[in-house]
N, CA, C and O atoms as a GROMACS GRO file, in nm:
protein
  180
    1UNK      N    1  -9.247   6.925  12.428
    1UNK     CA    2  -9.150   6.870  12.334
    1UNK      C    3  -9.177   6.932  12.197
    1UNK      O    4  -9.292   6.940  12.154
    2UNK      N    5  -9.072   6.975  12.129
    2UNK     CA    6  -9.090   7.033  11.996
    2UNK      C    7  -9.104   6.923  11.890
    2UNK      O    8  -9.095   6.804  11.921
    3UNK      N    9  -9.127   6.963  11.767
    3UNK     CA   10  -9.151   6.867  11.658
    3UNK      C   11  -9.028   6.781  11.632
    3UNK      O   12  -9.040   6.660  11.612
    4UNK      N   13  -8.910   6.842  11.631
    4UNK     CA   14  -8.788   6.765  11.606
    4UNK      C   15  -8.765   6.661  11.715
    4UNK      O   16  -8.727   6.548  11.685
    5UNK      N   17  -8.787   6.698  11.839
    5UNK     CA   18  -8.769   6.605  11.950
    5UNK      C   19  -8.870   6.492  11.947
    5UNK      O   20  -8.836   6.377  11.974
    6UNK      N   21  -8.995   6.524  11.914
    6UNK     CA   22  -9.097   6.419  11.910
    6UNK      C   23  -9.075   6.326  11.790
    6UNK      O   24  -9.106   6.207  11.798
    7UNK      N   25  -9.023   6.378  11.681
    7UNK     CA   26  -8.993   6.294  11.565
    7UNK      C   27  -8.884   6.192  11.598
    7UNK      O   28  -8.894   6.076  11.560
    8UNK      N   29  -8.781   6.235  11.669
    8UNK     CA   30  -8.673   6.143  11.709
    8UNK      C   31  -8.724   6.040  11.809
    8UNK      O   32  -8.675   5.927  11.810
    9UNK      N   33  -8.820   6.077  11.890
    9UNK     CA   34  -8.876   5.985  11.989
    9UNK      C   35  -8.967   5.881  11.922
    9UNK      O   36  -8.962   5.763  11.957
   10UNK      N   37  -9.048   5.924  11.827
   10UNK     CA   38  -9.142   5.833  11.760
   10UNK      C   39  -9.076   5.749  11.652
   10UNK      O   40  -9.118   5.636  11.628
   11UNK      N   41  -8.975   5.802  11.586
   11UNK     CA   42  -8.905   5.732  11.479
   11UNK      C   43  -8.755   5.733  11.506
   11UNK      O   44  -8.681   5.807  11.441
   12UNK      N   45  -8.708   5.653  11.600
   12UNK     CA   46  -8.564   5.652  11.631
   12UNK      C   47  -8.484   5.599  11.512
   12UNK      O   48  -8.537   5.534  11.423
   13UNK      N   49  -8.358   5.628  11.513
   13UNK     CA   50  -8.270   5.580  11.406
   13UNK      C   51  -8.206   5.448  11.449
   13UNK      O   52  -8.180   5.425  11.567
   14UNK      N   53  -8.182   5.362  11.350
   14UNK     CA   54  -8.126   5.230  11.376
   14UNK      C   55  -8.004   5.208  11.286
   14UNK      O   56  -7.989   5.272  11.183
   15UNK      N   57  -7.919   5.115  11.328
   15UNK     CA   58  -7.805   5.073  11.248
   15UNK      C   59  -7.838   4.937  11.186
   15UNK      O   60  -7.855   4.840  11.260
   16UNK      N   61  -7.848   4.927  11.052
   16UNK     CA   62  -7.867   4.797  10.989
   16UNK      C   63  -7.732   4.726  10.975
   16UNK      O   64  -7.648   4.768  10.895
   17UNK      N   65  -7.711   4.622  11.052
   17UNK     CA   66  -7.582   4.553  11.052
   17UNK      C   67  -7.566   4.458  10.934
   17UNK      O   68  -7.453   4.429  10.894
   18UNK      N   69  -7.675   4.408  10.879
   18UNK     CA   70  -7.665   4.311  10.770
   18UNK      C   71  -7.618   4.374  10.639
   18UNK      O   72  -7.580   4.302  10.546
   19UNK      N   73  -7.620   4.507  10.629
   19UNK     CA   74  -7.571   4.574  10.508
   19UNK      C   75  -7.432   4.633  10.527
   19UNK      O   76  -7.382   4.704  10.439
   20UNK      N   77  -7.369   4.604  10.639
   20UNK     CA   78  -7.239   4.660  10.674
   20UNK      C   79  -7.130   4.604  10.583
   20UNK      O   80  -7.114   4.483  10.570
   21UNK      N   81  -7.056   4.694  10.521
   21UNK     CA   82  -6.941   4.656  10.439
   21UNK      C   83  -6.821   4.632  10.530
   21UNK      O   84  -6.820   4.675  10.645
   22UNK      N   85  -6.721   4.565  10.480
   22UNK     CA   86  -6.604   4.529  10.560
   22UNK      C   87  -6.529   4.652  10.612
   22UNK      O   88  -6.481   4.650  10.725
   23UNK      N   89  -6.518   4.757  10.532
   23UNK     CA   90  -6.443   4.876  10.571
   23UNK      C   91  -6.533   4.992  10.613
   23UNK      O   92  -6.485   5.106  10.621
   24UNK      N   93  -6.658   4.969  10.639
   24UNK     CA   94  -6.754   5.074  10.671
   24UNK      C   95  -6.785   5.076  10.820
   24UNK      O   96  -6.856   4.989  10.871
   25UNK      N   97  -6.732   5.176  10.891
   25UNK     CA   98  -6.755   5.190  11.035
   25UNK      C   99  -6.784   5.335  11.064
   25UNK      O  100  -6.703   5.419  11.021
   26UNK      N  101  -6.887   5.373  11.129
   26UNK     CA  102  -7.006   5.295  11.160
   26UNK      C  103  -7.100   5.288  11.040
   26UNK      O  104  -7.084   5.366  10.945
   27UNK      N  105  -7.195   5.198  11.041
   27UNK     CA  106  -7.290   5.191  10.930
   27UNK      C  107  -7.379   5.314  10.930
   27UNK      O  108  -7.399   5.376  11.035
   28UNK      N  109  -7.434   5.352  10.815
   28UNK     CA  110  -7.524   5.467  10.812
   28UNK      C  111  -7.653   5.436  10.889
   28UNK      O  112  -7.705   5.325  10.883
   29UNK      N  113  -7.704   5.535  10.960
   29UNK     CA  114  -7.827   5.517  11.037
   29UNK      C  115  -7.947   5.541  10.946
   29UNK      O  116  -7.942   5.625  10.856
   30UNK      N  117  -8.054   5.467  10.971
   30UNK     CA  118  -8.180   5.485  10.897
   30UNK      C  119  -8.293   5.499  10.997
   30UNK      O  120  -8.280   5.458  11.113
   31UNK      N  121  -8.403   5.557  10.954
   31UNK     CA  122  -8.519   5.571  11.042
   31UNK      C  123  -8.582   5.435  11.068
   31UNK      O  124  -8.581   5.347  10.982
   32UNK      N  125  -8.634   5.420  11.186
   32UNK     CA  126  -8.695   5.294  11.230
   32UNK      C  127  -8.839   5.288  11.177
   32UNK      O  128  -8.933   5.319  11.250
   33UNK      N  129  -8.855   5.250  11.052
   33UNK     CA  130  -8.985   5.237  10.988
   33UNK      C  131  -9.004   5.092  10.943
   33UNK      O  132  -8.906   5.024  10.911
   34UNK      N  133  -9.126   5.048  10.940
   34UNK     CA  134  -9.157   4.910  10.900
   34UNK      C  135  -9.101   4.878  10.762
   34UNK      O  136  -9.051   4.768  10.739
   35UNK      N  137  -9.108   4.974  10.670
   35UNK     CA  138  -9.062   4.952  10.534
   35UNK      C  139  -8.911   4.931  10.526
   35UNK      O  140  -8.862   4.873  10.428
   36UNK      N  141  -8.838   4.975  10.626
   36UNK     CA  142  -8.691   4.965  10.626
   36UNK      C  143  -8.641   4.834  10.684
   36UNK      O  144  -8.522   4.803  10.671
   37UNK      N  145  -8.728   4.756  10.747
   37UNK     CA  146  -8.686   4.631  10.810
   37UNK      C  147  -8.690   4.515  10.711
   37UNK      O  148  -8.776   4.510  10.623
   38UNK      N  149  -8.597   4.424  10.728
   38UNK     CA  150  -8.592   4.302  10.649
   38UNK      C  151  -8.604   4.183  10.745
   38UNK      O  152  -8.550   4.187  10.855
   39UNK      N  153  -8.674   4.079  10.703
   39UNK     CA  154  -8.690   3.961  10.789
   39UNK      C  155  -8.557   3.896  10.823
   39UNK      O  156  -8.542   3.839  10.931
   40UNK      N  157  -8.462   3.904  10.733
   40UNK     CA  158  -8.332   3.840  10.756
   40UNK      C  159  -8.226   3.940  10.803
   40UNK      O  160  -8.107   3.907  10.803
   41UNK      N  161  -8.266   4.060  10.842
   41UNK     CA  162  -8.172   4.164  10.882
   41UNK      C  163  -8.141   4.162  11.031
   41UNK      O  164  -8.215   4.105  11.111
   42UNK      N  165  -8.029   4.226  11.066
   42UNK     CA  166  -7.989   4.244  11.206
   42UNK      C  167  -7.971   4.393  11.229
   42UNK      O  168  -7.908   4.462  11.148
   43UNK      N  169  -8.028   4.445  11.339
   43UNK     CA  170  -8.031   4.589  11.364
   43UNK      C  171  -7.990   4.620  11.507
   43UNK      O  172  -8.008   4.540  11.598
   44UNK      N  173  -7.933   4.740  11.526
   44UNK     CA  174  -7.903   4.793  11.658
   44UNK      C  175  -7.984   4.921  11.672
   44UNK      O  176  -7.978   5.010  11.588
   45UNK      N  177  -8.060   4.929  11.781
   45UNK     CA  178  -8.142   5.048  11.806
   45UNK      C  179  -8.067   5.140  11.899
   45UNK      O  180  -8.116   5.247  11.934
   0.00000   0.00000   0.00000
């Protein structure tokens, strides 16, 4: 597996649903890192 492939495997991207605006489809994807998570957030992996 190359570096790009292993990076996507170790740090998948997620959709934060709690920041979704009414007219924003789909929400922007962010890396799945501890610092990006919120206790009151909802996410799709």
